C-alpha positions in Angstrom: 88.3 88.7 107.9 91.8 88.6 109.7 94.5 91.3 109.2 97.8 91.8 110.9 98.2 95.1 112.8 100.9 96.9 114.7 104.3 95.2 115.0 105.3 91.6 115.8 106.7 90.8 119.3 110.0 89.0 119.5 110.1 86.2 122.2 113.4 85.7 124.0 114.0 81.9 124.1 117.4 82.0 125.8 116.5 83.3 129.2 115.1 79.9 130.4 117.7 77.7 128.9 120.7 76.7 131.1 124.0 77.9 130.2 125.9 75.6 127.9 122.8 74.1 126.3 121.7 74.5 122.7 119.5 77.6 122.0 118.5 76.9 118.4 114.8 76.0 118.3 114.1 73.2 115.8 110.4 72.6 116.3 107.3 73.8 118.3 103.9 72.3 119.0 100.8 73.9 120.7 98.7 72.1 123.2 95.3 70.9 122.1 93.5 73.9 123.7 96.4 76.3 122.5 96.9 77.6 126.1 100.4 76.1 126.3 103.1 75.3 123.7 106.4 73.6 123.6 109.6 74.5 121.8 112.3 72.0 121.2 116.1 72.3 120.9 118.4 69.4 120.2 119.0 68.8 123.8 116.0 70.2 125.6 112.3 71.1 125.7 110.7 74.4 127.0 107.1 74.8 128.1 105.5 78.2 127.3 102.3 79.8 128.4 100.4 81.9 125.9 99.2 84.5 128.4 101.6 85.9 129.4 103.8 84.5 126.8 106.7 83.3 128.9 108.6 80.1 129.6 107.2 78.3 132.7 109.4 75.1 132.6 112.4 73.6 130.9 113.7 70.0 130.7 117.3 69.5 129.6 118.6 66.1 128.4 122.0 64.8 129.5 124.8 64.0 127.2 124.4 60.3 127.8 120.7 60.5 127.0 121.5 62.2 123.6 124.2 59.7 122.8 122.0 56.7 123.5 118.6 57.9 122.1 119.6 60.7 119.7 118.9 64.4 119.4 115.4 65.9 119.6 113.7 66.2 116.3 110.0 67.0 117.0 107.5 67.2 119.8 103.8 66.1 120.1 101.1 66.6 122.7 98.7 64.1 124.1 95.0 64.9 123.6 94.5 65.6 127.3 97.7 67.7 127.5 99.0 65.5 130.4 102.0 64.3 128.4 104.3 65.3 125.6 106.2 63.0 123.3 109.6 64.0 121.9 110.7 62.2 118.6 114.4 61.8 118.2 116.6 61.4 115.1 117.5 57.7 116.3 114.0 56.3 116.1 113.2 56.8 119.8 110.3 58.5 121.5 110.7 60.1 124.9 107.6 60.2 127.1 107.5 63.4 129.3 104.7 63.9 131.9 103.3 67.3 133.0 102.6 67.8 136.7 100.5 70.8 137.5 101.3 72.2 140.9 97.9 73.7 141.7 97.9 72.5 145.3 101.1 74.2 146.6 100.4 77.5 144.9 103.9 77.9 143.8 104.7 80.0 140.7 107.7 79.8 138.3 108.5 83.5 138.7 109.0 85.7 141.8 106.9 88.8 141.6 107.5 90.1 145.1 109.7 92.9 143.9 106.9 94.1 141.6 104.6 94.2 144.6 107.0 96.5 146.4 107.5 98.8 143.4 106.2 102.3 143.6 104.7 101.8 140.1 101.6 99.6 139.8 101.6 97.0 137.0 98.2 96.0 135.7 97.7 92.6 134.1 97.1 92.5 130.3 94.5 90.5 128.5 94.4 87.0 129.9 97.1 87.7 132.4 94.9 87.8 135.6 95.0 84.0 135.9 98.0 83.3 138.2 101.0 81.6 136.7 101.2 78.0 138.0 104.2 75.8 138.2 104.2 72.9 135.8 106.9 70.3 136.2 108.3 68.3 133.3 109.5 64.8 134.2 110.9 62.1 131.9 108.6 59.1 132.2 110.3 56.7 129.9 111.8 55.9 126.5 110.4 53.7 123.7 112.6 52.4 120.9 110.9 52.0 117.5 112.4 49.6 115.1 112.5 50.5 111.4 113.2 54.2 111.6 110.3 56.4 112.9 109.0 58.9 110.4 106.0 60.5 112.1 104.0 60.4 115.4 100.3 60.9 116.1 99.0 60.8 119.7 95.5 59.7 120.6 93.6 59.2 123.7 94.4 55.5 124.3 97.3 54.9 122.0 100.3 56.2 120.0 100.3 56.0 116.3 103.6 56.2 114.3 104.9 55.5 110.9 108.1 53.7 110.0 110.5 53.6 107.0 111.7 50.0 107.1 109.4 48.3 106.7 107.1 51.0 105.5 104.1 50.8 107.8 101.7 52.6 110.1 101.7 51.1 113.5 100.0 51.6 116.9 101.0 50.8 120.5 99.1 51.6 123.7 100.3 54.3 126.2 102.8 52.7 128.5 101.8 52.4 132.1 103.9 52.5 135.2 102.9 49.0 136.1 104.2 47.6 132.8 107.2 45.2 133.6 108.4 44.2 130.1 109.8 46.6 127.6 107.2 47.7 125.1 107.8 46.6 121.5 106.2 47.7 118.2 103.9 45.2 116.4 106.7 44.7 113.7 109.5 44.3 116.1 112.0 41.5 115.0 111.5 39.8 118.5 107.8 39.6 118.0 104.9 42.0 118.9 103.8 42.7 122.5 100.6 41.1 123.8 98.7 44.3 123.7 96.3 46.3 121.6 98.9 47.2 119.0 98.6 46.7 115.3 100.5 47.4 112.2 99.4 48.2 108.6 102.1 47.7 105.9 102.0 50.2 103.2 102.8 47.4 100.6 99.3 46.0 101.4 97.4 49.3 101.0 96.0 48.7 97.6 94.4 52.1 97.5 97.8 53.9 97.4 98.9 54.9 93.9 102.4 53.3 94.2 102.3 51.2 97.4 104.8 48.6 96.3 107.8 51.0 95.5 109.1 51.3 99.1 107.0 54.3 99.8 106.7 55.2 103.5 104.3 57.5 105.3 106.2 60.7 106.3 103.4 62.7 108.0 100.3 61.8 110.0 97.8 64.8 110.3 94.7 64.4 112.5 91.6 66.5 112.8 90.0 66.5 116.2 86.7 68.0 114.9 86.0 65.2 112.5 88.4 62.5 113.9 89.9 62.0 110.4 93.4 61.7 109.1 95.5 62.8 106.2 98.7 60.9 105.4 101.6 62.3 103.3 103.9 59.7 101.8 107.6 59.8 100.9 106.8 60.0 97.1 105.0 63.4 97.7 101.4 62.1 97.6 98.6 63.0 100.1 95.7 60.7 101.1 92.5 61.1 103.1 92.4 58.0 105.2 89.7 55.9 107.0 90.6 53.4 109.6 88.4 50.6 110.8 89.4 48.7 113.9 87.6 45.5 114.3 84.5 47.0 112.6 84.6 50.1 114.7 85.0 53.1 112.3 87.4 55.7 113.5 86.3 58.4 111.2 83.4 60.7 111.7 82.6 60.3 108.0 80.2 57.7 106.8 81.7 54.3 107.3 83.0 52.8 104.0 82.6 49.3 105.4 78.9 49.7 105.5 78.6 51.1 102.0 77.3 49.0 99.2 80.3 49.7 96.9 82.8 48.0 99.1 85.1 45.9 96.9 86.8 42.6 97.7 90.1 44.3 97.4 89.2 46.7 100.2 88.3 43.9 102.5 91.8 42.3 102.2 93.7 45.2 103.6 93.9 43.7 107.0 96.1 40.8 108.1 97.3 39.1 111.4 99.7 42.0 112.1 96.9 44.5 111.7 94.8 42.8 114.5 91.6 43.2 112.5 92.2 46.8 111.5 91.7 47.9 107.9 92.4 51.1 106.0 91.2 52.9 103.0 92.3 56.1 101.5 91.3 58.7 98.8 93.9 60.5 96.9 94.0 64.2 97.6 97.2 64.9 95.7 99.4 62.7 93.5 102.9 63.8 92.6 103.2 61.2 89.8 99.7 61.3 88.3 98.6 62.7 85.0 96.8 66.0 84.9 93.3 65.9 86.4 91.7 68.5 84.2 91.6 72.3 84.4 91.9 74.1 87.7 91.1 77.5 89.1 94.5 79.0 90.0 94.5 81.8 92.5 97.5 84.0 93.2 98.0 86.8 95.7 95.2 88.6 94.0 92.6 85.9 94.3 89.8 87.9 93.0 91.0 87.2 89.6 90.5 83.5 88.7 92.6 82.1 85.9 91.7 78.7 84.5 94.9 76.9 83.7 96.0 73.3 82.9 97.2 71.3 85.9 100.8 72.1 86.3 101.2 70.8 89.9 101.9 67.1 89.0 105.7 67.6 89.2 105.5 68.8 92.8 105.3 67.0 96.0 103.0 67.4 99.0 104.9 68.7 102.2 102.1 69.6 104.6 98.4 69.3 105.2 95.6 70.8 107.4 92.0 69.8 107.8 89.2 72.4 108.2 86.3 70.5 109.9 83.9 73.5 110.0 84.0 74.1 106.2 84.9 70.5 105.2 88.1 71.6 103.4 91.5 70.0 103.2 94.5 72.1 102.4 97.6 70.4 100.9 100.9 72.4 100.7 103.4 71.6 97.9 107.1 72.0 97.6 106.6 74.6 94.8 104.8 76.9 97.2 101.3 76.2 96.1 98.4 75.1 98.3 95.6 73.0 97.0 92.2 73.2 98.6 89.9 70.2 98.3 86.6 69.1 99.8 86.6 66.4 102.4 85.8 63.1 100.6 82.5 61.6 101.8 82.9 58.0 100.7 85.9 55.7 99.8 85.1 55.8 96.2 85.0 59.5 96.0 87.2 61.4 93.5 88.7 64.6 94.7 89.6 67.5 92.5 90.9 70.7 94.2 88.5 73.6 93.7 91.3 76.2 94.3 95.1 76.4 94.0 96.6 79.2 96.0 99.9 80.7 94.7 102.4 82.7 96.7 101.5 86.5 96.3 103.3 88.3 93.6 105.7 89.9 93.0 108.1 88.3 95.5 111.7 89.4 95.5 112.5 85.6 95.4 110.5 82.3 95.2 108.5 81.5 98.3 109.9 77.9 98.4 108.2 74.8 99.8 105.3 75.0 102.2 106.6 74.2 105.7 103.4 74.7 107.8 99.6 75.0 107.5 97.3 76.0 110.2 93.6 76.7 110.1 92.1 79.1 112.7 89.9 77.5 115.3 86.8 79.1 113.6 87.9 77.8 110.2 87.7 81.2 108.5 91.4 81.6 107.6 94.5 79.5 106.8 98.0 80.5 107.9 100.8 79.4 105.6 104.5 79.2 106.3 107.0 79.0 103.4 110.6 78.5 103.4 111.0 82.2 102.5 107.8 83.8 103.7 104.3 83.5 105.2 100.8 84.5 104.5 97.2 84.3 105.7 94.3 83.3 103.3 90.6 83.4 103.8 88.7 80.1 103.5 87.5 81.0 99.9 91.0 81.9 98.7 91.6 85.6 99.2 95.1 86.6 100.5 94.6 88.7 103.6 98.2 89.2 104.6 101.6 88.1 103.3 105.3 88.6 103.6 107.3 86.7 100.9 111.0 87.3 100.1 111.2 90.6 102.0 114.6 92.3 101.4 116.6 93.5 104.4 116.8 97.3 104.3 118.4 97.5 107.8 121.7 96.0 108.7 120.2 94.3 111.8 116.7 93.5 110.5 115.0 91.6 113.3 111.7 90.4 111.8 113.2 87.2 110.4 109.7 85.6 110.0 109.3 87.8 107.0 112.0 85.8 105.3 110.9 82.3 106.2 108.7 80.2 108.6 109.2 76.7 109.9 106.2 76.3 112.2 103.2 78.4 113.1 99.9 78.2 115.1 97.1 80.5 116.3 96.6 81.2 120.0 93.1 81.1 121.6 90.8 83.7 120.1 92.9 83.7 116.9 94.1 87.3 117.5 97.8 86.4 117.6 99.9 84.1 115.2 103.0 82.6 116.7 105.7 81.9 114.1 109.0 80.1 114.3 111.6 81.4 111.9 114.8 79.6 110.9 117.8 80.0 113.1 120.0 83.0 112.7 123.0 84.1 114.8 122.1 86.3 117.7 118.5 86.7 116.4 115.2 85.7 117.9 113.4 82.9 116.2 110.0 83.1 118.0 107.6 85.9 117.0 104.0 86.8 117.7 102.1 88.8 115.2 98.9 90.6 116.5 95.8 90.5 114.3 92.4 92.2 114.0 89.4 90.3 113.0 85.8 90.8 111.9 83.2 90.1 114.6 81.5 88.0 111.9 83.9 85.2 112.7 82.4 84.8 116.1 78.8 85.6 115.3 77.1 86.1 111.9 74.6 89.0 111.8 73.1 88.9 108.3 70.7 91.9 109.0 73.4 94.4 110.2 75.1 95.6 107.1 75.8 99.2 108.1 78.4 99.1 110.9 81.6 97.1 110.6 83.0 95.8 113.9 86.5 94.6 114.3 88.0 92.8 117.4 91.5 93.1 118.7 93.1 91.7 121.8 92.2 94.6 124.1 89.7 96.7 122.1 87.0 96.8 119.5 87.0 99.0 116.4 83.7 100.4 115.0 83.4 101.9 111.5 81.8 105.3 111.8 81.9 106.4 108.2 78.3 105.7 107.8 77.5 108.7 110.0 79.9 111.1 108.2 79.4 113.3 105.1 79.6 111.5 101.7 83.1 112.8 100.9 84.5 111.5 104.2 83.3 108.0 103.3 85.2 107.8 100.0 88.3 109.7 101.3 90.9 107.0 102.2 92.7 109.4 104.6 89.6 110.1 106.6 89.5 108.9 110.2 86.5 106.6 110.2 87.4 104.0 112.9 86.5 104.5 116.5 88.8 102.6 118.9 87.0 101.4 122.2 89.2 99.9 124.8 87.8 96.9 126.7 87.6 97.1 130.5 90.9 95.9 131.8 89.5 94.0 134.7 87.2 92.0 132.5 89.6 91.2 129.6 92.3 90.2 132.0 90.2 87.6 133.6 88.0 86.5 130.7 90.2 86.6 127.7 89.7 86.0 124.9 86.6 87.8 123.6 84.4 85.2 121.9 81.5 87.3 120.8 81.0 90.9 119.8 77.8 92.5 118.6 76.7 96.0 117.7 73.2 97.5 117.5 71.6 98.5 114.2 72.1 102.2 115.1 75.7 101.6 116.1 75.3 103.1 119.5 75.4 99.9 121.7 78.1 97.3 121.7 78.2 94.0 123.7 81.1 91.6 124.2 81.5 88.3 125.8 84.7 86.5 126.8 85.3 83.2 128.6 82.7 84.0 131.2 80.1 86.6 131.6 79.4 89.7 129.3 79.8 93.4 129.2 78.1 96.1 127.1 79.0 99.6 126.1 76.9 102.8 125.3 78.1 105.3 122.7 76.1 108.0 124.4 77.8 107.7 127.8 81.1 106.3 126.5 81.1 103.8 129.4 81.1 100.0 129.9 78.7 98.1 132.2 80.0 95.1 134.0 78.6 92.7 136.6 78.8 94.0 140.1 79.0 90.5 141.5 81.9 88.7 140.0 80.4 85.4 141.2 77.4 85.9 139.0 79.7 86.9 136.0 81.8 83.7 136.4 78.7 81.5 136.7 77.8 81.5 133.0 79.4 81.8 129.6 77.8 83.1 126.4 77.3 80.3 123.8 75.3 81.0 120.8 75.6 84.8 120.4 74.6 88.2 121.5 72.0 90.5 119.8 70.6 94.0 120.4 66.8 94.6 120.2 66.8 98.4 120.6 68.1 98.8 124.2 67.6 95.2 125.2 70.5 92.7 124.9 69.5 89.1 124.0 72.2 86.6 125.2 72.4 82.9 124.7 74.1 81.5 127.9 75.5 78.2 129.1 75.4 77.6 132.9 78.4 75.2 133.0 76.5 72.5 131.0 73.7 72.3 133.6 71.3 74.6 131.9 71.0 76.5 128.7 69.1 79.8 128.6 68.1 82.9 126.7 68.5 85.9 128.8 67.2 89.5 128.1 69.2 92.4 129.8 68.2 96.1 129.7 71.0 98.6 128.9 69.4 100.9 131.4 69.7 98.5 134.4 72.7 97.2 136.2 74.1 93.8 135.0 72.8 91.4 137.7 70.8 88.3 137.9 67.9 90.0 139.6 67.6 92.5 136.7 67.2 89.9 133.9 64.0 90.9 132.1 63.2 87.5 130.8 64.6 83.9 130.8 63.8 81.1 128.4 65.3 77.6 129.3 66.4 75.1 126.6 67.2 71.4 126.9 70.2 71.5 124.6 73.1 74.1 123.8 72.1 77.0 121.6 74.1 77.1 118.4 73.1 80.5 117.2 70.4 83.2 117.4 69.2 85.7 114.8 66.9 88.7 114.9 64.6 89.8 112.1 62.5 92.9 113.2 60.8 91.7 116.4 61.2 88.0 115.5 63.9 86.0 117.3 65.1 82.8 115.8 66.9 80.3 118.0 68.7 77.3 116.6 69.8 74.5 119.0 72.1 71.4 119.0 69.0 69.3 118.8 68.7 70.5 115.1 65.5 72.5 116.0 64.6 76.0 115.0 62.5 77.9 117.6 60.4 81.0 116.6 59.9 83.7 119.2 58.2 87.1 119.1 59.7 89.8 121.3 56.7 91.4 123.0 57.2 94.7 124.9 54.8 95.2 127.8 54.2 98.3 130.0 56.7 97.2 132.6 59.1 94.8 130.9 59.7 92.7 127.8 58.8 89.1 127.1 59.5 86.3 124.7 56.4 84.6 123.2 57.1 81.1 121.7 55.2 80.8 118.4 56.4 77.4 117.2 59.4 75.2 116.4 60.4 72.9 113.5 63.0 70.2 113.3 65.7 70.2 110.6 66.5 66.5 110.9 67.1 65.1 107.4 67.9 68.6 106.2 70.9 69.7 108.2 73.4 66.8 108.9 75.5 68.5 111.5 74.0 71.4 113.5 77.4 72.7 114.6 78.5 73.7 111.0 75.5 76.1 110.7 77.1 79.6 110.8 74.3 81.9 109.9 70.5 82.1 109.9 67.7 84.4 108.9 64.4 84.3 107.0 62.2 86.2 104.6 58.4 86.6 105.0 56.1 86.9 101.8 54.6 90.4 101.4 51.1 89.2 101.8 51.9 87.6 105.1 53.5 90.8 106.3 50.5 92.9 105.5 47.6 90.6 106.4 48.9 87.6 108.2 49.4 86.8 111.9 53.1 87.0 112.9 52.6 83.8 114.9 52.1 81.9 111.6 55.3 83.2 110.0 57.2 80.0 110.6 54.8 78.1 108.2 55.3 80.5 105.3 58.9 81.9 105.8 61.8 81.1 103.4 64.7 80.2 105.7 68.3 81.2 104.9 71.1 79.1 106.3 74.9 79.2 106.0 75.9 75.6 106.3 79.6 75.3 106.2 80.6 77.1 102.9 77.2 76.7 101.3 74.4 79.3 101.1 71.2 77.4 101.4 67.5 78.4 101.1 64.7 76.3 102.6 61.5 77.0 100.8 58.2 75.9 102.4 55.6 74.0 100.5 52.4 72.7 102.1 51.5 69.0 101.3 47.9 67.7 101.2 47.7 67.2 104.9 48.7 70.8 105.5 52.1 69.6 106.8 54.9 72.1 105.9 57.6 70.6 103.8 60.9 72.2 103.0 62.7 72.1 99.6 66.4 72.7 100.0 68.0 75.0 97.3 71.8 75.6 97.3 72.2 79.2 96.0 76.0 79.2 96.1 79.1 77.5 97.4 82.3 79.0 98.9 80.4 81.8 100.7 82.2 83.3 103.6 79.3 85.5 104.8 76.2 87.1 103.6 74.0 90.1 104.3 70.2 90.5 103.9 68.6 93.8 103.0 65.0 93.5 104.0 63.8 97.0 103.3 65.1 100.2 101.8 66.4 101.4 98.4 64.2 100.3 95.5 65.1 96.9 94.0 67.6 96.3 96.9 64.7 95.5 99.1 64.7 91.7 100.0 68.1 91.5 98.3 70.7 88.9 99.4 74.5 89.7 99.3 77.1 86.9 99.5 80.9 87.2 99.5 82.8 84.3 97.9 86.4 85.6 98.1 86.5 87.3 94.7 83.5 89.6 95.0 80.0 90.1 96.2 77.1 88.1 94.6 73.8 89.8 94.8 70.5 88.2 94.4 67.7 90.8 93.8 64.4 89.5 95.3 66.1 86.1 95.7 64.0 85.4 98.8 60.7 86.2 97.3 58.8 82.9 96.9 56.3 84.2 94.4 59.1 85.1 92.0 60.5 81.6 91.7 58.9 78.9 89.4 58.7 75.2 90.3 60.4 72.7 88.1 57.8 69.9 88.0 60.2 67.3 86.5 62.6 67.7 89.4 59.9 68.6 92.0 61.9 71.4 93.2 62.3 75.2 92.7 64.3 76.4 89.8 67.9 77.5 90.4 68.3 81.2 91.1 71.6 82.6 89.7 72.9 85.8 91.2 71.5 89.0 89.5 74.8 91.0 89.9 78.4 90.0 90.5 80.6 92.8 92.0 84.3 92.0 91.8 86.3 93.6 94.6 90.1 94.1 95.2 89.7 94.3 99.0 87.8 92.4 101.7 84.3 93.9 102.3 83.0 94.5 105.8 79.8 96.5 105.4 77.4 97.9 102.8 76.1 101.5 103.1 72.8 101.1 101.2 71.9 104.8 101.5 75.1 105.9 100.0 75.7 103.1 97.4 79.0 102.1 98.8 80.7 98.9 99.9 83.2 99.4 102.7 86.2 97.1 103.2 89.8 96.9 104.3 93.1 95.6 103.1 96.4 95.2 104.8 99.7 97.1 104.2 103.2 96.2 105.2 105.4 99.2 105.8 109.1 99.1 106.3 111.7 101.8 106.6 115.5 101.7 106.2 115.8 103.3 109.6 113.8 100.7 111.4 114.8 97.0 111.9 111.2 95.8 111.9 108.1 96.0 109.7 104.7 97.6 110.6 101.3 96.3 109.6 98.5 98.7 108.9 94.8 98.3 108.0 93.7 100.5 105.0 90.0 101.3 104.5 88.8 100.9 100.9 85.5 101.7 99.2 83.7 100.6 96.1 80.5 102.0 94.4 77.9 99.5 93.7 75.3 101.8 92.0 76.5 101.2 88.4 76.5 97.4 88.9 72.8 97.4 89.8 71.9 99.9 87.1 73.6 97.8 84.4 71.6 94.8 85.5 68.4 96.6 85.0 69.4 98.1 81.7 70.8 94.8 80.3 67.3 93.4 81.2 65.5 96.2 79.6 64.2 97.5 82.9 64.4 101.2 82.2 61.7 102.2 84.7 63.3 100.2 87.5 66.8 101.7 86.7 65.4 105.2 86.8 63.6 104.6 90.1 66.7 103.0 91.6 69.0 105.9 90.5 66.6 108.5 91.8 67.4 107.4 95.4 71.0 108.4 94.9 70.8 111.4 92.7 71.6 113.8 95.6 74.9 112.2 96.4 78.0 114.3 95.5 79.5 111.3 93.7 76.3 110.3 91.8 77.6 111.7 88.4 80.8 109.7 89.0 78.8 106.5 89.4 76.9 107.2 86.1 80.3 108.0 84.5 81.6 104.6 85.5 78.4 103.0 84.1 78.8 104.6 80.8 82.6 103.9 80.6 82.2 100.2 81.4 79.5 99.7 78.8 81.5 101.5 76.1 84.6 99.5 76.9 82.6 96.3 76.9 81.2 97.0 73.5 84.6 98.0 72.2 86.0 94.6 73.3 83.1 92.8 71.7 81.5 91.7 75.0 78.2 90.1 74.0 75.1 91.8 75.6 73.3 90.1 78.5 70.2 88.1 77.6 67.1 90.3 78.2 64.1 89.3 80.1 61.0 89.5 77.9 58.6 89.7 81.0 60.4 92.6 82.7 60.5 95.2 79.8 59.2 98.6 80.7 58.8 102.1 79.2 59.8 102.2 75.6 63.2 100.4 75.3 63.5 99.0 71.8 64.4 95.3 71.3 67.3 96.4 68.9 68.9 98.6 71.5 72.5 98.0 72.3 73.6 98.2 75.9 75.2 101.6 75.1 72.0 102.9 73.6 70.1 101.7 76.7 72.5 103.6 78.9 72.3 106.7 76.9 68.5 106.6 77.0 68.7 106.2 80.8 71.0 109.1 81.2 68.6 111.5 79.5 66.4 111.3 82.7 69.0 113.1 84.8 70.3 116.7 84.5 73.9 115.5 84.9 73.8 113.5 81.7 75.8 116.1 79.7 78.5 116.2 82.4 78.6 112.4 82.5 79.0 111.9 78.7 81.9 114.4 78.4 83.5 113.1 81.5 83.4 109.6 80.1 84.8 110.8 76.8 87.8 112.5 78.4 88.6 109.1 80.2 88.5 106.9 77.0 90.6 106.7 73.9 89.9 109.4 71.2 89.4 106.5 68.7 86.2 105.6 70.7 84.7 109.1 70.7 83.0 108.8 67.3 81.3 105.6 68.5 80.2 107.2 71.7 78.8 110.4 70.0 77.1 108.5 67.2 75.0 107.1 70.0 74.8 110.1 72.3 74.4 112.8 69.6 76.6 115.5 67.9 79.0 117.1 70.4 78.4 120.4 68.7 74.7 120.1 69.6 75.5 119.0 73.1 77.8 122.0 73.5 74.9 124.3 72.5 72.7 122.6 75.0 75.3 123.3 77.7 75.3 127.0 76.8 71.6 127.1 76.7 71.3 125.5 80.1 74.1 127.7 81.5 76.3 124.6 82.3 79.4 126.6 81.4 82.1 124.2 83.0 80.6 121.3 81.1 80.5 123.3 77.9 84.2 124.0 78.4 84.9 120.3 78.5 83.0 119.8 75.2 85.4 122.4 73.6 88.2 119.9 73.9 86.1 117.2 72.3 85.2 119.5 69.5 88.8 120.4 68.9 90.0 116.8 68.8 87.1 116.0 66.4 88.0 119.0 64.3 84.6 120.6 64.7 85.8 124.0 65.8 85.9 126.8 63.1 89.0 128.8 62.4 87.5 131.9 64.1 86.9 129.9 67.4 83.5 131.5 67.7 82.3 128.8 70.1 85.2 129.5 72.4 84.6 133.3 72.2 80.9 132.8 73.2 81.8 130.6 76.1 84.5 133.1 77.2 81.9 135.9 77.1 79.4 133.9 79.1 82.1 133.0 81.7 83.0 136.7 82.0 79.4 137.7 82.6 79.1 134.9 85.2 82.4 136.1 86.8 83.7 132.5 86.7 87.3 133.5 86.5 88.6 130.0 87.0 86.8 129.0 83.7 88.1 132.1 82.0 91.7 131.1 82.9 91.1 127.5 81.6 89.6 128.8 78.3 92.6 131.1 77.7 95.0 128.3 78.5 93.2 126.2 76.0 93.2 128.8 73.2 96.9 129.4 73.8 97.6 125.7 73.5 95.9 125.3 70.1 97.7 128.3 68.5 101.3 129.0 69.5 101.2 132.4 67.8 98.7 133.7 70.3 96.4 135.2 67.6 93.5 132.9 68.5 93.7 134.0 72.1 93.9 137.7 71.2 90.9 137.4 68.9 88.9 135.6 71.5 89.7 138.2 74.2 88.7 141.0 71.8 85.5 139.2 70.9 84.6 138.6 74.5 85.2 142.2 75.4 88.2 141.6 77.6 90.8 144.4 77.4 94.5 143.6 77.6 97.4 146.0 78.1 99.6 146.9 75.2 102.6 145.3 77.1 100.8 142.0 77.3 99.7 142.2 73.7 
C-alpha cells in the first residue's frame, strides 16, 4: 500500500537559527492540515513549510524568559492554525500567534538572484504557490499550578493535565481584553470566573487504579471522531468520553443517554468540574491480569501466532486514533503496538485484535514506542521506536522498517534508521517526516519519499489487471500483463512504466488525490487539489485545461473512472454545486467540451463502474443507478433509480468501495433499468466487507439483508467474467493473504436461515497466504502480482537506499485444490484447461501435488467434501492425494509433474507417492513409449534410489540409444554422467555406450 523509495532527504535546521542559540531539536508538531510544522529547541521555535520544505520564521526566547518560565519542552497547534502553544519544563505555556503577511506580498527569502541567473529553475511539486511571510509573536504566558503534564488545544479552550493534584483541566483561550491573570480551576487562589473546569483523577471511578496518585501524562485527540485517548503515569491507556453539562463531546453514542448508566458514573462530576463528567474504557492496562489469547504479529505479519498475553508487564507510551477504520493503536515500552476497535459504549470491553511486534531480526531491540501516526486516509500506521521506525498497513502487514541498523560507514548520516522521536505524514502521504535523536554535527530532520497504491485514493474493485502506483511527481504503471509469461515471473524484468506528471500542473495543484487507469491500461487520469489531467499511452502525452481559470474552479471529490475513451469525474465546485462530468479523451479539456453533466444536492462520496452501469454514492447516504448510453453524437447518463441506505450505513464517509452483482437470469432476460431491485450490492465499510442482498416483501418493496463477509479487509477485487469458476468471484486482502469467494455474489447459491431470517454465512472458498503485498491479479495468467520493499546499504555510502521489488505468486493450484477437496473433478479439469498452454502450467501442477503430499505426510486432515457438488467418478474413499493423481491423468504433463515433485521431496516419501501414482518402472516405460525422453531420464534417478534398476542397466542403455537417435546430445551427456556416478569403475558407462552403439576411442577407454 505504501513503500519507501529512493533516499531520504536531510533537512538543515541550523541555517535559520541565530548564532549562539541552541540547535538541538527536542520536539516537532505539524499543523492541523499538515501544510506547516514547528520544530522546537530549548530556547526557540522554528516554523517550516512542507512545500518547499524550508524554514519561514523563527522565534527566539531571551535568557530572562527561559529563567522565569523554563526551557521549551513541547509544542502544540490550535485547530485553526492561528496559534501555537509551547509547553515548558516549569509548568508554563507560552501563547504564540501567527500573523500571515498576505497583504504586503513579502516573502521570507530573496529570489531576485535566481531570476537573473542564466539557468532557469522550475518549481517542484507544490512549489508554485509563493512563499508568504508568517510572523511569530509571543502573545502571553500562562502559569499552570501543579506541574503540567500534557496539553490539548481545542477551538474554544485549552485542555491540560497536571501531576499535583492529578487532574485534567480546561481554561478558555485568553483574550487581549482580559485584565486579570488567568488561573487554572484548581489554583490555590481560587478558579477564575470563566468556562473552565477540572476533573480530578481520584474521582474517576472508571480508572483501574485512580486512587494511587496516578496522573494523565498524554492527551490524544482525533479530529475525525472528536474522541480522546488518555495515557496515565502508571502505563494504562483509556478511551474517554466527556459530557459537558449534558452536551456530549464525542462523536460516539452518548453514554449518558444509554440505559446502562450506573449511579457511580453519574457521580463523576463535582463543583470543580462545572457539570462536566467523564467516563473511560480501558484500552490497555499495565497491571491487569492477562485478558486471554491474542494474535501476535511480527515483522512477517502473514503468519499469525496465537500466544498468551505477555504485554501485561509493559506500559503504554503512545496512542493514535484511526477514525476511518475505527481502530486505536497503543504503543508500549517493549516495542509492541496493540490495535483495538474503537469502543462504542461506556460498558464496552476491548480486546486487541492484533499485536504488532518489531520486525525481526533486529541487530538490537527496537526499544519503547516514541511516536505513532496514521496516514490521513487511514491505510497505514507509521511507528517510531527508540532505535528504529516502521510502516504498517491497517490490517497488520509490515510494509517498511529500519530497526537497529548498524553503521557500516564512519559518517553514517541516516540517523533515523537508528531511532525516531517524532514523525508525521505530509499532505498526500507521499513523504514521512522524521525527527531523529540529537547527534553531534548530524542532521536530525529527515524526509522519506514514498510510493503508494492508487487504491488508497479511489477503490476500483473491477480493475484487477493493471497496478497503478503514485509518487510525488509521477505515476508508475505495471506493464507485465502485456508481456510474455516468462517476463511476468522474472523478478529482474522491467515491468514498470514511469510516467512523469506535467510539471506546471503538479507544481500548482499538488498533491495528487485521485489516479485512475482504464481497463485496457492505455488511459490514465489524475486529479490534484484543483482540476484534472489525463494521459494517453498511444500518444504519450498529457492533456491539461487550456483555461487555468476553468481548471481552478473545481476539484475532484468522489473519484475518476474511465468508460472506454470517456472520463467520468465527480467534481465539487467550491461547495456551491456537486456534479458528475463526462469528458472525452479526443476533445480538449474545457467546460464547453463536457459531454454530459449531472447535478447532485450533496457531495459525492464515491463512484463505481460495472460494465455500462454507473453507481454514485452521495453524502446523503443514497445510491444512484445510472446507465451510460452512447448516442450518435455524444454520450448521456440515464437515471434508472436510487435507494437510501439509512439504517444500513451509519456514516457514509467511511464507505471506501462499492460494486454490485446482477443475477444471471436478469442479465439475460431482464431490463437493465430494473437491475437496482435485484442486484447484490458490495460495500467496503471501514474494515468490513459487506454484502447487501435484496429480498422483496409482500408489498413488492425491496428490503436489504446485511451480511458481513469478512473483517480487516484492506481492499477487494471482483472478477465478473472470465476463467471458469473465477467468474463472479470476490477477492479480498486481509493483511496475511487473499481470501477468495467463488460465486459469493450469486444470490441463488446462498440458502436462507429461517430461524435468523437472514442469509447463511458464506466463508471464503480459498485462502491464499502471501509473503508480499498484492497489487493486481492477472486472471489469464494465473498470477498474483505484488511488491515488497528492500533496504540497501553499502559500506562506501553514508546513507541507505529504498527499493521496490516486484513479486509474483501462482494461484492456480489453490483453486484446483479447493475443487479436488470438494470432489469437483470436472470443475477442476475445466478450470485447469484454461491455463494448460502457459509455460509454467506444469510447475503449478507440481506445486499442487507437492503441497498435498506434504499435507498428508504431516497428518493434515482432508477438507470436508460437498455431497451436492460431486462430479465424474471420484470415489468417496479417495484421499486428497488420490484425487490429485486422478486429476493429473487428464493432462499430458502428468508424468513430468510426478517425477518433478518426487525430486523435490524426501526419498522417504517416494514410496507413498508411487503407491498412489503407480510403479515408477511402468511410468518410465510410458515415457519411453510416448517419446518423453527427458522425463524418462528423471525417472532413472527414481528407479536407482528405489533399487529397481538391474545390474546390466538395460533401462539406461535403451534410453541412451533413444537419445542418440533423437540427437539429444544434452540428454546423452546427462545419462553418461549418471552412469559414471553410480559406478566409479566406469564399467557401467562402457557397457551402456557399447550397447547404445556409441564408439569411444581406445585412449578414452
